[in-house]
C-alpha positions as CSV (number, residue, x, y, z in Angstrom):
1,M,45.3,53.3,63.9
2,L,46.5,50.2,62.2
3,T,44.2,48.7,59.6
4,R,44.1,45.2,58.3
5,A,42.4,43.4,55.4
6,Y,39.1,41.7,55.8
7,E,37.0,39.5,53.6
8,I,33.3,40.1,53.8
9,A,30.8,37.6,52.5
10,V,27.5,39.3,51.4
11,Y,24.5,38.4,49.4
12,N,21.1,39.9,48.7
13,A,18.2,38.0,50.3
14,E,15.5,39.6,48.1
15,V,17.4,38.6,44.9
16,R,18.0,35.1,46.3
17,R,14.2,34.7,47.0
18,L,13.2,36.0,43.6
19,V,15.7,33.8,41.8
20,Y,14.5,30.8,43.7
21,E,10.9,31.6,42.6
22,G,12.1,32.0,39.0
23,E,11.9,35.7,38.9
24,H,14.3,38.7,38.7
25,H,14.9,41.7,40.9
26,R,14.1,45.0,39.2
27,Q,17.4,46.6,40.4
28,Y,20.0,44.0,41.1
29,P,21.3,41.2,38.9
30,D,20.7,37.6,39.6
31,S,24.3,37.1,40.6
32,W,23.5,38.8,44.0
33,A,21.6,35.6,44.9
34,D,25.0,34.1,45.4
35,T,27.5,35.1,48.0
36,H,30.0,37.8,47.0
37,Y,33.4,38.1,48.7
38,I,34.6,41.7,49.1
39,E,38.0,42.7,50.5
40,I,38.3,45.9,52.5
41,E,40.7,47.6,54.9
42,A,39.4,48.4,58.4
43,E,40.6,48.8,62.0
44,D,38.6,45.8,63.2
45,E,35.8,43.4,62.2
46,I,33.0,45.7,63.5
47,K,34.3,48.7,61.4
48,A,34.7,46.4,58.4
49,A,31.1,45.2,58.7
50,A,29.9,48.9,59.2
51,K,31.7,49.9,56.0
52,I,30.0,47.1,54.0
53,E,26.6,47.9,55.6
54,R,26.9,51.5,54.3
55,K,27.6,50.3,50.8
56,Y,25.3,47.3,50.8
57,P,22.5,48.2,53.3
58,S,20.4,45.6,55.0
59,D,17.2,47.7,54.3
60,R,17.8,46.9,50.6
61,G,18.1,43.2,51.2
62,F,21.8,42.7,51.7
63,V,23.0,40.2,54.3
64,I,26.5,40.0,55.7
65,E,27.2,36.3,56.1
66,K,30.7,36.5,57.5
67,V,33.5,38.9,58.3
68,Q,37.0,37.4,58.6
69,P,40.6,38.8,58.6
70,I,42.8,37.8,55.7
């Protein structure tokens, strides 16, 4: 199947909350309070989001803001 490049916008909600409260996450740097833009190759937007979810799981506070082709 053909793949194309996608840009995924992801941040960590737990880190964002802690930074807002003036604290720090025990595992992730404060930079995860901000949106990170990650480029990946995938067959479609759903598979691109699934790839990111495996690497940055929602049960660890990660939130996918946007998936868009580039």
